[in-house]
Structure formats: structure tokens, C-alpha cells
C-alpha positions as CSV (number, residue, x, y, z in Angstrom):
1,M,0.0,0.0,0.0
2,D,1.4,3.4,-1.0
3,Q,2.3,5.7,1.8
4,Q,0.3,8.8,1.9
5,K,2.1,12.1,1.6
6,P,1.6,14.4,4.6
7,R,-0.9,17.1,3.7
8,S,0.6,20.6,3.6
9,L,-0.9,23.2,5.8
10,S,-3.6,25.4,4.2
11,Y,-3.0,29.1,3.8
12,R,-5.6,29.8,6.5
13,A,-3.8,27.5,9.0
14,K,-0.4,29.0,8.2
15,S,-1.9,32.5,8.6
16,T,-3.4,31.5,12.0
17,I,-0.1,30.1,13.2
18,H,1.7,33.2,12.1
19,K,-0.7,35.5,13.9
20,V,-0.6,33.5,17.1
21,T,3.2,33.3,17.0
22,A,3.5,37.0,16.3
23,D,1.0,37.9,19.1
24,L,2.9,35.8,21.6
25,T,6.2,37.2,20.6
26,A,5.0,40.8,20.9
27,R,3.5,40.1,24.4
28,V,6.7,38.5,25.6
29,L,8.7,41.5,24.2
30,K,6.4,43.9,25.9
31,R,6.6,42.1,29.2
32,T,10.4,41.7,29.1
33,G,11.0,45.2,27.6
34,K,13.2,43.7,24.9
35,S,13.4,44.4,21.2
36,D,12.9,41.9,18.3
37,Y,16.4,41.5,17.1
38,R,15.6,38.4,15.0
39,R,12.9,40.2,13.0
40,W,14.8,43.4,12.3
41,S,18.0,41.6,11.4
42,E,16.2,40.1,8.3
43,L,16.3,42.4,5.3
44,D,13.2,40.8,3.9
45,N,11.3,42.4,6.8
46,L,12.1,45.9,5.6
47,S,9.3,46.5,3.1
48,P,9.7,48.8,0.1
49,L,6.0,49.6,0.6
50,W,7.1,51.9,3.4
51,D,9.1,54.1,1.0
52,A,5.9,56.2,0.3
53,R,5.7,57.0,3.9
54,T,9.4,58.0,3.9
55,Q,8.8,60.3,1.0
56,R,6.1,62.1,3.0
57,I,8.5,62.5,5.9
58,A,11.3,63.7,3.7
59,A,9.0,66.5,2.5
60,M,8.6,67.7,6.1
61,V,12.4,68.0,6.7
62,P,13.6,71.6,6.3
63,S,16.3,72.0,3.7
64,G,20.0,71.7,4.7
65,R,19.4,70.3,8.2
66,S,21.2,67.6,10.1
67,V,19.0,64.5,10.4
68,L,19.1,61.6,12.8
69,E,16.9,58.7,11.7
70,F,16.0,56.0,14.1
71,G,15.0,52.6,12.6
72,A,16.9,53.6,9.5
73,G,16.4,50.2,7.8
74,R,17.3,50.5,4.1
75,M,18.2,54.1,4.6
76,V,15.8,55.3,1.9
77,L,15.4,58.7,3.6
78,K,19.0,59.6,3.0
79,N,18.5,59.6,-0.8
80,M,15.2,61.6,-0.5
81,L,16.7,64.5,1.5
82,N,18.0,67.7,0.1
83,Q,21.7,67.2,-0.9
84,A,22.9,69.7,1.7
85,A,21.3,67.7,4.6
86,R,23.7,65.7,6.9
87,Y,22.2,62.3,7.5
88,T,23.0,59.9,10.4
89,P,21.3,56.5,10.5
90,S,20.6,54.6,13.7
91,D,19.0,51.2,14.1
92,L,18.8,48.1,16.3
93,V,21.4,46.4,14.0
94,D,24.2,47.7,11.9
95,R,23.0,49.0,8.5
96,G,26.5,50.0,7.3
97,P,29.1,52.7,7.7
98,G,28.0,55.5,10.1
99,T,25.2,53.6,11.7
100,I,24.6,54.3,15.4
101,V,23.6,50.9,16.6
102,C,21.1,51.5,19.4
103,D,18.3,49.6,21.1
104,L,15.6,52.1,22.0
105,N,14.2,49.7,24.6
106,A,17.6,49.4,26.4
107,R,18.6,51.7,29.3
108,P,20.6,53.8,29.6
109,L,20.2,55.5,26.2
110,P,23.3,56.9,24.5
111,D,24.2,60.5,24.8
112,F,23.3,61.3,21.2
113,E,24.9,64.3,19.4
114,K,22.5,67.1,18.8
115,H,20.7,67.1,15.4
116,D,18.3,69.6,13.9
117,V,15.7,66.9,13.1
118,I,15.0,63.5,14.5
119,V,12.9,61.0,12.5
120,F,10.9,58.0,13.6
121,S,9.3,56.2,10.6
122,G,7.4,53.1,11.8
123,V,9.4,52.9,15.0
124,L,7.6,54.2,18.0
125,E,5.0,51.4,17.9
126,Y,7.8,49.0,19.0
127,V,9.2,51.2,21.9
128,N,8.1,50.1,25.4
129,D,8.7,53.5,27.1
130,V,8.0,56.3,24.6
131,P,7.8,59.1,27.2
132,S,11.3,58.5,28.6
133,L,12.7,58.2,25.1
134,L,11.2,61.6,24.1
135,R,12.4,63.2,27.3
136,H,15.9,62.0,26.6
137,L,15.9,63.2,23.0
138,A,14.0,66.6,23.3
139,P,17.1,68.6,24.5
140,R,19.1,67.1,21.6
141,T,16.9,68.4,18.7
142,D,14.7,71.2,17.5
143,V,12.3,69.1,15.4
144,V,10.9,65.5,15.7
145,I,9.0,64.0,12.8
146,A,7.2,60.7,13.7
147,S,4.7,58.4,12.1
148,Y,2.4,56.4,14.3
149,A,-0.5,53.9,13.8
150,V,-3.0,55.5,16.1
151,L,-5.5,53.4,18.0
152,E,-8.5,54.9,16.2
153,K,-7.3,53.5,12.9
154,N,-5.7,50.3,14.2
155,S,-7.8,49.0,17.1
156,S,-7.2,45.3,16.5
157,G,-4.3,43.1,15.7
158,R,-1.7,45.4,17.2
159,R,0.2,42.6,19.0
160,V,0.2,40.6,15.7
161,C,2.0,43.5,14.1
162,G,4.5,43.4,16.9
163,W,3.5,46.7,18.4
164,V,3.9,47.1,22.2
165,N,2.0,50.3,22.9
166,D,-1.5,51.6,22.1
167,Y,-1.8,55.4,21.9
168,S,-4.9,57.2,20.6
169,A,-4.2,60.3,18.4
170,A,-4.7,62.6,21.4
171,E,-2.5,60.5,23.7
172,F,0.2,60.4,21.1
173,V,0.3,64.2,20.9
174,S,0.2,64.4,24.7
175,V,3.3,62.2,25.1
176,F,5.3,64.6,22.9
177,E,3.9,67.7,24.7
178,S,4.9,66.3,28.0
179,A,8.5,66.1,26.7
180,G,8.4,69.8,25.6
181,L,7.6,69.1,22.0
182,K,4.5,70.8,20.4
183,P,2.7,69.6,17.3
184,V,2.8,72.0,14.3
185,E,1.8,69.7,11.4
186,S,0.0,66.4,10.9
187,I,-0.9,64.4,7.8
188,D,-2.6,61.1,7.2
189,W,-0.7,58.2,5.5
190,E,-2.8,55.1,4.9
191,N,-3.8,54.0,8.5
192,Q,-1.2,56.1,10.2
193,V,-0.5,59.8,11.0
194,I,2.7,61.5,10.4
195,S,3.3,64.5,12.7
196,R,6.0,67.2,13.0
197,F,6.8,68.5,16.5
198,V,9.0,71.4,17.4
199,R,10.7,72.0,20.7
200,A,8.8,74.5,22.8
201,A,10.6,77.8,23.5
């Protein structure tokens, strides 16, 4: 009698396993305060679909400024900025020459050099303690540009995405204001908002 081949998992079953695994991973990372090194070490997890968001952010950066980008990934922002801008990448893992390797969930945070503009593109959702991070960075910049998937537009599946915090639009702004950064511009990008904050006088 022929031996039956094991049936492969259906797409739905694979999708369910992925969601459960991702949810558990995010909950463990949130509880332990750690970052997902395995995920962000894989270049395949840095989607080109995010480039459109980066383009919107680049348009908010004043010409000729020094820029520090956290979660630099493929460093797409560097090529979208005005030629005169000085760009410094930072990420959880080394992205090449000049990268400041930094885990935003680790303490103490480095004493970063002052930059005119700090950028977070798809990063703050993965940070366990956003208020302390912003308090640390506020004296080291004049402008912060940040995207965020606000709770109103992303109420379910947040842990499946790997996100460890859950701010509403108003709460997100409040966190920045508490660090001395006031909102001056906000635009929608898909299910996220991109906001520009300036340091209060």
C-alpha cells in the first residue's frame, strides 16, 4: 500500500499560526522590555512599501538640516533628503558605515549628538517606554517627525504587528507635549498619522 504524503498546511492554517506566534512574541517582548532582534536583522522584513511614507516624511524636513533617523532600515530617507542635509542612521542592528547601533528599549540610552531633526518612521510602535525616550531626545533636537499607527485607525491586531503600545491620536500628541515638543503639522498616510513636532521655547 502506498504511503500517503503528509498534507501541507492550508493558507488559513499558516496564517493563523503566524498570527498566534506574532502575538505571543509581541506580548513577551512587551513584558520583558526587549526588542525583536531576529525580526529586524532580516532584510526581507524591511518592506519597500514603506518608501511612500518615507517620501512624505522627507518633504517635512527643512532644507539643509542635520537629520538623525531611528530605525533607518534600508536608509531610503538619505536619498530623499536635500543634498545639503547631513544624515545619520541609527538602528537596532548595523546598517552599514556610520550607523549608530542602538536599542531604544535598552537603558541607559546613549548621549546622542544634537541634530536639527530626529525622524521615527514606523518605529515608536515598537518602543516600550516612549515618554522616557522623548524626554531623553528633546534637548538634543529642534524638530521631531514621527509616524504612528493611532489606536482609532488600528484598534485590533496590534500585537500581531509586533506593536507594544496603544496610543490614541490625542494620547500620542500628549506624550510629545509632556516632553516639551509641540505639534505643528500632521498628515494622514494610509492608516497612520505623520506628525511634526518642534521644541517649545
